[in-house]
Steps between C-alpha positions, in 0.01 A plus 500: 500500500645838398540795734206678337280191532600465867415867565164459323422184700593682821286796397201270435538339843531840667191616308297208636624564854428874490158436351426246772607744772296784348787747486373672187406815687570868462634518854760235425611683187523834677699336779742346249552833324563673833740225608696539175515877551629461857761242398619724216534797737732313736699340220399140563318469167673598177366566150567143382310353796206734440492394135494133604206574732310675221584215260359248748178702524484535122547125455220429748260739328598370157426143612155605613433671164644228275189489282550852364543517124768770500720387786789726391291818526363388836851428629637837381208690654536306824876570515443877454232506768713308751786741434265789568363377834818364658763733644766591250875494545573865422334489159180693432198272472257520213144584604270205557227636275128470541297186547327587172832469315560157655149385412547618141828307475332188634208543260748523210660175614165321508422621147856433366 
């Protein structure tokens, strides 16, 4: 089994566990973002670690949306939005955008 396949298998198992525990909540997400911000401030978390955290979240969300027709567009939109909500490492963040913009992008995927 390749490294990518092992990561995907681990991500699927983590997905099932998180779903079982019911941790898909706004409070959990806000807590994670705050924790990342605090760890960045004191120098415990670096840019590479933050990117790995965002990649893990992106992989989880991508797994749950695997039926989308335009997975590439979904993945790119998701990456931009994660970059916008997580603390940055000295680089200006792009604005998140409106929920309407996200819904339009998702509608385009369903039609594409």
